[in-house]
N, C-alpha and C positions, 0 to 999 in steps of 0.2 A: 516169178515167184508165186507160189500158192498162197491164197489169202484165207483159206478156210479148210476145216476138217468137217466131214459129215459122216455120221454113223447112222446106219439104217438097219432096221429089222423089218423085213417084209413078210406079211402074214396073209397070203391069198386064201380066200374061201374057194376050195377046190370043187370041181364038178363031182357029184356023187360021193363026197367025203374022201376022195383019194388022198394019199400022202402028199404033203406039201414039198417034200424033198426035191422032186424033179423041177418044180416051179422055182424054188429057191436057187437051185443050180442054174436055172435059166437066167435069173436075176444077177447072179454072180458072174455069169458069162457076159452079160451086158456090161458090167463094171470092168471086167478084164478087157473086153474089146475097146473100151474107152481109152485105154493106154495110160490112165491116171494111176498113180501109186495107190495101193489099197492093202488092207490087212483083214482077212477073214477071221472072225472070232467065233466062239461057240454060240453066242446069242445075237450078234450083229456084225456088220462089216463096216469098216471105217475107210473112207476115201479122202484123198488129199487133192485139192485143186482150187480153181477159181469158183467162187460162190455161185455165179450164174450157171456155169457148166455143171456144177454138182446138182443144182436144183433141176436143171434140164434132164440130168441122168435119173433122178428120182421119178420124174414124169415118164421117161422112157421105160423104166422098169415097171411102173404101174400099168402103163398101156400094154406092155408085153404080157402081163398077167391076164388082162381082159381078152387080148387076142388069143391067148392060149386056152380060153374057155372058162376062166374063173368069173363068176358073176360079180364078185367084189373083192377088194383088197384093202387091208390096213397097212400103212407104213408108219412105223414109229421112227422118228428122225430126231437126231441131236446135231446141233451145229455149233462149232467153235469158229468164230469169225474175227480175224485180226488183220485188217488191211494195212495198218501202219508197219507192223513188224513181220507179217507173214505168219503162216501156220504150217507146222511140220510135225508129223507123227514121230520122226526120229528125235526132234528136240524135246517133245513132251515126254518121251520114253527113255531119254538118255541115261537117267539114273537107275533104270530097270533093264539092263541089257539082256538078262536071261528071262525076263517076263515074271520075275519074282519080287 
């Protein structure tokens, strides 16, 4: 059972002022490769899982930005942690099935 939701907006400072889009795509690829449930939104991506694994994923994304040539990166992170009952995107969104 997942015990946390983590939303992240990753803002890499790109080499030469390039577009951040390819770097954000790379970060989302890391999330996808994790196998954890996730939802991409217009301003952030939310991931469901064990808190320790989610925090390790944040570290992995930040390190990937540096390895890709970004001199620095800002990650804005929000965490919902509920170890007693678990955390689920579906449960939190059940009354909004159409996203409205």
